[in-house]
C-alpha positions as CSV (number, residue, x, y, z in Angstrom):
1,M,150.8,29.9,195.1
2,E,151.7,28.1,191.5
3,D,149.0,24.9,192.7
4,L,146.5,27.4,193.4
5,S,146.8,30.0,190.8
6,S,147.1,26.0,188.3
7,Y,143.8,25.5,190.2
8,L,141.8,28.6,190.2
9,N,142.8,29.3,186.4
10,D,141.4,25.7,185.6
11,H,138.2,26.7,187.1
12,L,138.1,29.8,185.4
13,A,138.5,28.3,182.1
14,G,135.6,25.5,182.7
15,A,133.2,28.8,183.1
16,V,134.5,30.2,179.6
17,G,133.5,26.8,178.5
18,A,129.9,26.8,180.1
19,L,129.5,30.2,178.8
20,E,130.1,29.6,175.5
21,L,127.7,26.3,175.5
22,L,125.3,28.9,177.2
23,D,125.5,31.4,174.2
24,R,124.8,28.9,172.5
25,L,122.0,27.3,173.7
26,I,120.2,30.6,174.2
27,K,120.5,30.9,170.8
28,T,119.2,27.9,169.8
29,Y,116.4,28.0,172.1
30,Q,115.7,31.4,171.3
31,G,112.0,32.4,171.6
32,K,111.1,29.3,173.8
33,P,111.3,28.7,177.7
34,L,114.3,27.3,177.3
35,E,116.2,30.3,176.7
36,R,115.1,32.1,179.8
37,F,116.6,29.1,181.7
38,F,119.6,29.5,180.4
39,A,119.9,32.9,180.1
40,E,119.0,32.9,184.1
41,L,121.8,30.3,184.3
42,R,124.2,32.0,181.9
43,G,123.7,35.4,184.2
44,E,124.7,33.4,187.4
45,I,127.5,31.5,186.2
46,D,129.0,35.1,184.5
47,A,128.3,36.4,187.8
48,D,130.4,33.3,189.7
49,Q,133.2,33.9,187.0
50,R,133.6,37.6,187.9
51,T,133.9,36.5,191.2
52,L,136.9,34.2,190.6
53,R,138.5,36.9,188.0
54,E,138.5,39.3,191.5
55,L,140.2,36.4,193.6
56,I,142.5,35.9,191.2
57,D,143.5,39.8,191.0
58,R,143.2,40.0,194.9
59,L,146.0,37.0,195.1
60,D,148.1,38.5,192.6
61,L,148.3,36.0,190.4
62,E,147.7,35.8,186.3
63,E,145.2,34.2,184.1
64,S,146.3,31.6,182.0
65,A,145.3,33.0,178.5
66,A,146.4,29.5,176.9
67,R,143.7,27.4,179.7
68,K,141.0,29.8,178.4
69,A,141.9,29.6,174.8
70,G,141.9,25.6,175.4
71,A,138.5,25.4,177.0
72,W,137.0,27.8,174.3
73,V,138.6,25.3,171.8
74,A,137.1,22.3,173.4
75,E,134.1,24.2,173.4
76,K,134.1,24.5,169.7
77,F,134.7,20.6,169.6
78,L,132.0,19.8,171.6
79,R,129.5,20.9,169.3
80,L,130.4,18.3,167.0
81,K,128.9,16.0,170.0
82,I,126.2,18.2,170.6
83,Q,123.6,18.6,167.7
84,L,121.4,20.9,169.1
85,S,117.6,21.2,167.1
86,E,114.0,20.0,167.8
87,S,115.2,16.7,166.3
88,R,115.7,13.1,168.4
89,E,119.3,13.9,168.3
90,G,118.9,17.8,169.3
91,K,116.8,16.6,172.2
92,M,119.9,14.1,172.6
93,G,122.2,16.9,172.5
94,L,120.1,19.0,174.9
95,F,120.7,16.5,177.4
96,L,124.4,15.9,177.0
97,A,124.7,19.9,176.8
98,L,122.9,19.6,180.2
99,E,125.0,16.9,181.9
100,A,127.7,19.0,180.8
101,L,126.4,22.2,182.8
102,A,125.7,19.6,185.9
103,L,129.1,18.7,186.0
104,G,130.5,22.1,185.9
105,T,128.3,23.0,188.6
106,T,129.3,20.4,190.9
107,G,132.7,20.9,189.8
108,K,132.3,24.8,190.9
109,R,131.0,23.6,194.1
110,S,134.0,21.4,194.7
111,L,135.8,24.8,193.9
112,W,134.5,27.1,196.6
113,R,134.5,24.0,199.3
114,A,138.1,23.3,198.8
115,L,138.7,27.1,198.7
116,A,136.8,27.8,202.1
117,V,139.1,24.9,203.9
118,A,142.3,26.5,202.5
119,S,140.9,30.0,203.7
120,E,141.6,28.6,207.5
121,T,145.4,28.5,206.5
122,V,145.5,31.1,204.0
123,P,144.7,34.7,205.1
124,Q,144.2,35.6,201.0
125,L,141.3,33.3,200.3
126,R,139.4,34.8,203.7
127,A,137.6,37.7,201.7
128,L,134.5,35.7,199.8
129,D,131.8,34.5,201.4
130,Y,132.1,30.5,200.2
131,S,129.1,29.4,202.2
132,E,127.0,31.8,200.1
133,L,128.7,30.6,197.0
134,E,128.3,26.9,197.2
135,S,124.8,26.9,197.8
136,R,124.4,29.3,194.4
137,A,126.6,26.3,193.4
138,I,124.2,23.6,194.7
139,E,121.1,25.6,193.4
140,Q,122.4,26.1,189.9
141,H,122.9,22.2,189.9
142,D,119.5,21.0,191.0
143,R,118.0,23.5,188.5
144,V,120.0,21.8,185.9
145,E,119.5,18.5,186.9
146,A,115.8,18.6,187.3
147,K,116.3,20.0,183.6
148,R,118.6,17.6,182.9
149,L,115.6,14.5,184.1
150,E,113.1,16.0,182.5
151,V,115.0,15.8,179.3
152,A,116.3,12.5,179.5
153,R,112.5,10.8,180.3
154,E,111.8,12.2,176.7
155,V,115.0,11.5,175.1
156,F,114.6,7.6,176.4
157,K,111.3,7.3,176.7
158,S,110.6,5.9,173.3
159,G,114.1,5.2,172.4
160,R,115.1,1.4,171.7
161,L,118.6,0.6,172.7
162,S,120.6,-0.5,169.8
163,K,122.7,-4.3,169.8
164,A,126.0,-1.7,169.3
165,S,125.3,0.8,172.1
166,S,125.0,-2.1,174.7
């Protein structure tokens, strides 16, 4: 169960980081259409995090405070890379934030798939509807990816690539 505990806590830490990032995005885009997009996504990720916490509790495992704190700190460092504003640099920051969220939703889908398979041999894991959870992760990813590509179109359309970046 130690491996399972570590795995679940890694994903719980990822959710902590995602929620921190989404809180920042919601604040940055307050009063703009992106605020609603990020607020809806935040609500869904918060629900997924609660499901994961309930599973950890049901399995009588402990949440790793160190992993959650690490995710919180990592998100703070990520702020240095992801600058958010209406400027060109801010649009690139939005693109990078969306890319991080897209990767996170892909990881979450992998989590639910792995737990579905593991539930075949670990009865304690059978309490969740992994198919539904996976479908929600796919839907989240698709929405985030569509927005990421929309922003990519803006960010990269008029920018010239510098020799240093090639």
